[in-house]
C-alpha positions as CSV (number, residue, x, y, z in Angstrom):
1,X,-21.8,-4.0,34.4
2,X,-19.3,-6.4,33.0
3,X,-16.5,-7.6,35.3
4,X,-13.0,-6.5,34.2
5,X,-12.0,-9.9,32.8
6,X,-15.1,-10.0,30.5
7,X,-14.6,-6.4,29.5
8,X,-10.9,-7.0,28.7
9,X,-11.8,-9.9,26.4
10,X,-14.1,-7.8,24.2
11,X,-12.6,-4.3,24.0
12,X,-10.2,-2.0,22.2
13,X,-7.3,0.1,23.3
14,X,-6.3,3.2,21.3
15,X,-2.5,3.3,21.8
16,X,-0.2,6.2,21.1
17,X,2.7,4.3,19.5
18,X,6.2,5.7,20.0
19,X,8.9,5.5,17.3
20,X,11.0,2.4,17.6
21,X,9.1,-0.7,18.5
22,X,7.2,-2.6,15.8
23,X,3.4,-2.7,15.9
24,X,3.7,-6.5,16.5
25,X,5.9,-5.9,19.5
26,X,3.5,-3.4,21.1
27,X,0.5,-5.7,20.5
28,X,2.4,-8.6,22.1
29,X,3.4,-6.5,25.0
30,X,-0.3,-5.6,25.7
31,X,-1.4,-9.2,25.3
32,X,1.1,-10.4,27.9
33,X,0.4,-7.5,30.2
34,X,-3.3,-8.2,30.2
35,X,-2.9,-11.9,30.2
36,X,-5.0,-12.4,27.1
37,X,-4.9,-15.2,24.6
38,X,-5.0,-12.9,21.6
39,X,-4.7,-9.3,20.5
40,X,-4.4,-7.7,17.1
41,X,-3.5,-4.3,15.8
42,X,-5.4,-2.3,13.1
43,X,-3.0,-1.1,10.5
44,X,0.8,-1.7,10.8
45,X,2.9,1.3,11.6
46,X,6.5,1.5,10.4
47,X,8.8,1.6,13.4
48,X,9.9,5.2,12.4
49,X,6.3,6.4,12.6
50,X,4.4,7.3,15.7
51,X,0.7,7.8,16.5
52,X,-2.6,6.0,16.5
53,X,-2.6,2.2,16.8
54,X,-5.9,0.7,17.7
55,X,-5.5,-2.8,19.3
56,X,-8.3,-5.2,19.5
57,X,-8.4,-7.4,22.7
58,X,-9.5,-11.0,23.0
59,X,-12.7,-11.9,21.1
60,X,-12.8,-8.4,19.6
61,X,-10.1,-9.6,17.2
62,X,-12.9,-11.3,15.3
63,X,-14.2,-7.9,14.4
64,X,-11.0,-6.8,12.7
65,X,-12.4,-6.5,9.2
66,X,-15.0,-3.9,10.3
67,X,-12.3,-1.5,11.6
68,X,-9.2,-2.3,9.5
69,X,-9.8,-1.0,6.0
70,X,-10.7,2.5,6.8
71,X,-9.1,5.8,5.8
72,X,-6.0,7.0,7.6
73,X,-4.8,10.5,8.4
74,X,-1.2,11.5,8.9
75,X,0.8,14.6,9.8
76,X,4.4,14.7,8.6
77,X,7.4,16.5,7.3
78,X,8.6,16.1,3.7
79,X,12.1,17.4,3.0
80,X,12.6,18.7,-0.5
81,X,16.0,18.2,-2.1
82,X,15.9,21.8,-3.4
83,X,13.8,24.8,-2.6
84,X,10.6,25.0,-4.6
85,X,8.1,27.8,-4.9
86,X,5.0,27.1,-2.9
87,X,2.8,27.6,-6.0
88,X,4.8,25.0,-8.0
89,X,4.7,22.6,-5.1
90,X,0.9,22.9,-4.7
91,X,0.4,22.3,-8.4
92,X,2.6,19.2,-8.3
93,X,0.7,17.8,-5.3
94,X,-2.6,18.3,-7.2
95,X,-1.5,15.5,-9.6
96,X,-1.5,13.1,-6.7
97,X,-5.0,13.8,-5.4
98,X,-7.5,11.1,-6.3
99,X,-6.7,7.5,-7.4
100,X,-3.0,6.8,-8.0
101,X,-0.9,3.7,-8.8
102,X,1.7,3.0,-6.1
103,X,4.5,0.4,-5.9
104,X,5.2,-0.5,-2.2
105,X,8.8,0.2,-1.1
106,X,11.4,-2.6,-1.1
107,X,11.2,-2.9,2.7
108,X,7.5,-3.6,3.1
109,X,5.4,-6.5,4.4
110,X,3.4,-6.9,1.2
111,X,4.1,-8.2,-2.3
112,X,5.8,-5.6,-4.5
113,X,3.2,-5.1,-7.1
114,X,1.6,-1.9,-8.3
115,X,-1.6,-1.2,-6.4
116,X,-4.2,1.5,-6.8
117,X,-4.8,3.7,-3.8
118,X,-6.7,6.9,-3.3
119,X,-5.4,10.2,-1.9
120,X,-8.2,12.2,-0.5
121,X,-6.2,15.3,0.6
122,X,-2.6,16.5,0.9
123,X,-2.5,19.9,2.6
124,X,0.6,22.0,3.2
125,X,0.5,23.4,6.7
126,X,3.8,25.2,6.8
127,X,7.0,25.6,4.7
128,X,10.4,26.2,6.4
129,X,13.1,26.3,3.7
130,X,13.1,22.8,2.3
131,X,10.9,21.3,5.0
132,X,7.2,21.0,4.3
133,X,4.8,20.2,7.1
134,X,1.8,18.5,5.7
135,X,-1.4,16.7,6.6
136,X,-2.8,13.9,4.3
137,X,-5.9,11.6,4.4
138,X,-5.4,8.5,2.4
139,X,-6.9,5.1,1.7
140,X,-5.8,2.3,4.0
141,X,-2.6,0.6,2.7
142,X,-1.1,3.8,1.2
143,X,2.6,4.3,1.8
144,X,3.3,7.9,2.7
145,X,7.0,7.5,2.4
146,X,6.5,6.4,-1.2
147,X,4.0,9.2,-1.8
148,X,6.6,11.8,-0.7
149,X,9.2,10.2,-2.9
150,X,6.9,10.2,-5.9
151,X,6.0,13.9,-5.4
152,X,9.7,14.6,-5.2
153,X,10.4,13.0,-8.6
154,X,8.3,15.7,-10.1
155,X,10.2,18.6,-8.5
156,X,13.9,17.6,-8.1
157,X,13.6,15.1,-5.2
158,X,12.0,14.8,-1.8
159,X,11.8,12.3,1.1
160,X,9.7,11.8,4.2
161,X,11.5,13.1,7.3
162,X,8.9,12.5,10.0
163,X,5.5,11.0,10.2
164,X,2.7,10.6,12.7
165,X,-0.7,8.9,12.3
166,X,-3.4,11.0,13.8
167,X,-6.4,9.0,12.7
168,X,-7.2,5.4,11.8
169,X,-10.9,5.0,10.9
170,X,-13.0,6.0,13.9
171,X,-9.9,6.2,16.2
172,X,-8.1,9.5,16.6
173,X,-5.4,11.1,18.8
174,X,-8.0,13.4,20.2
175,X,-10.0,10.6,21.8
176,X,-10.2,10.7,25.6
177,X,-9.2,7.0,25.6
178,X,-6.0,7.7,23.6
179,X,-3.0,6.7,25.8
180,X,0.7,6.1,25.6
181,X,2.5,3.1,27.0
182,X,3.4,4.8,30.2
183,X,-0.3,5.6,30.9
184,X,-1.2,2.0,30.0
185,X,1.4,0.7,32.6
186,X,-0.1,3.0,35.2
187,X,-3.6,1.9,34.4
188,X,-2.6,-1.7,35.1
189,X,-2.2,-0.8,38.8
190,X,-5.8,0.6,39.0
191,X,-8.8,-1.4,37.7
192,X,-11.0,1.7,37.6
193,X,-8.5,3.6,35.5
194,X,-8.0,0.6,33.2
195,X,-11.8,0.2,32.8
196,X,-12.1,3.9,31.9
197,X,-9.6,3.5,29.1
198,X,-11.1,0.4,27.5
199,X,-13.4,1.0,24.5
200,X,-16.1,-1.7,24.6
201,X,-16.3,-3.4,21.2
202,X,-20.1,-3.0,21.3
203,X,-19.7,0.8,21.4
204,X,-17.1,0.8,18.6
205,X,-19.3,-1.4,16.3
206,X,-22.1,1.2,16.7
207,X,-19.7,3.8,15.2
208,X,-18.9,1.8,12.0
209,X,-22.1,-0.2,11.2
210,X,-25.8,0.6,11.1
211,X,-27.4,-1.0,14.2
212,X,-30.8,-1.7,15.6
213,X,-32.4,-2.8,18.8
214,X,-34.6,-5.9,18.7
215,X,-36.6,-7.7,21.5
216,X,-36.3,-11.4,20.8
217,X,-37.8,-14.0,23.1
218,X,-35.4,-16.0,25.2
219,X,-35.8,-18.9,22.7
220,X,-35.1,-16.6,19.8
221,X,-32.1,-15.1,21.5
222,X,-30.6,-18.5,22.2
223,X,-31.0,-19.5,18.6
224,X,-29.6,-16.2,17.3
225,X,-26.5,-16.6,19.5
226,X,-25.8,-20.0,17.9
227,X,-25.9,-18.4,14.4
228,X,-29.5,-18.8,13.3
229,X,-30.3,-16.7,10.2
230,X,-32.8,-13.9,10.4
231,X,-36.2,-14.7,9.0
232,X,-38.5,-12.0,7.6
233,X,-41.4,-13.6,9.5
234,X,-39.6,-13.1,12.8
235,X,-37.9,-9.7,12.2
236,X,-39.6,-7.8,9.4
237,X,-38.2,-4.4,10.3
238,X,-34.4,-4.4,9.9
239,X,-31.8,-1.9,8.6
240,X,-31.8,-1.7,4.8
241,X,-28.0,-1.6,4.6
242,X,-26.0,-4.7,3.3
243,X,-24.4,-5.2,6.7
244,X,-25.7,-4.2,10.1
245,X,-25.5,-5.1,13.8
246,X,-28.3,-6.2,16.1
247,X,-28.5,-5.4,19.8
248,X,-30.9,-6.3,22.6
249,X,-30.5,-3.4,25.1
250,X,-26.7,-3.1,25.5
251,X,-25.9,-6.7,24.4
252,X,-24.5,-7.2,21.0
253,X,-26.3,-10.2,19.4
254,X,-24.4,-10.3,16.1
255,X,-23.4,-8.7,12.8
256,X,-25.4,-9.7,9.8
257,X,-25.2,-9.6,6.0
258,X,-28.3,-9.4,3.9
259,X,-29.2,-12.3,1.6
260,X,-32.2,-13.1,-0.6
261,X,-33.1,-16.7,0.2
262,X,-36.9,-16.8,0.5
263,X,-37.9,-16.1,4.1
264,X,-34.2,-15.8,5.1
265,X,-33.2,-12.1,4.8
266,X,-29.8,-12.0,6.6
267,X,-27.1,-14.4,7.8
268,X,-24.7,-13.9,10.7
269,X,-21.1,-13.0,10.0
270,X,-20.4,-12.7,13.8
271,X,-22.4,-13.7,16.9
272,X,-21.5,-12.9,20.5
273,X,-21.5,-16.4,21.9
């Protein structure tokens, strides 16, 4: 079993972010509270939005690209500027399912240029007068506020009233490790409680990448942990996918990308050294 310091330096916390503080502020608060050199969040939330904010701790920050660009799911309220028949509203929403062009809002952290994003679903859960409770799954980087505004332009106006992120890639609000800041503060007083809330990066990687167990010799393991490429002559049986992770028992050795360079069949993108 890893000691708590080692575990903290290669884990993830799934935080229930409240409305108000920025994603950066919450991330920095966790970093200071855990006395870590680095933390990073996975997908910025607008201060007016609550919900799932995965935060990578310590060396797990180097795994950001494997978790960041995943689909997001939100539940929110869209307020219509006039009452619209449900049938008309559903027909209008259908126009926005699939790939759309979206211009980020003026107040955004990215360059204001039209970008293509994909809307996988936008389901009406309930209608109360002009308020529409909805759930939507979208490609990472989609602005739901802008999506509501664009839908509204087709039916006499609409704006986003409330929004909560319920899923970010493999992290959801139903996970047993999903905690709010109060629960985090309480866990700081109890090492066993804190340990139970941490998601080891090794476990998370197994959820997003193909992975395989290998049994390298001590010499091979030492070489792999310094970034040595994988040779077909040493490891002929590997996952066929373009990217994959290798483990020896519970230890993550590294994450590899396939290449075609003679006997070299894969090179390391990340090694746990």
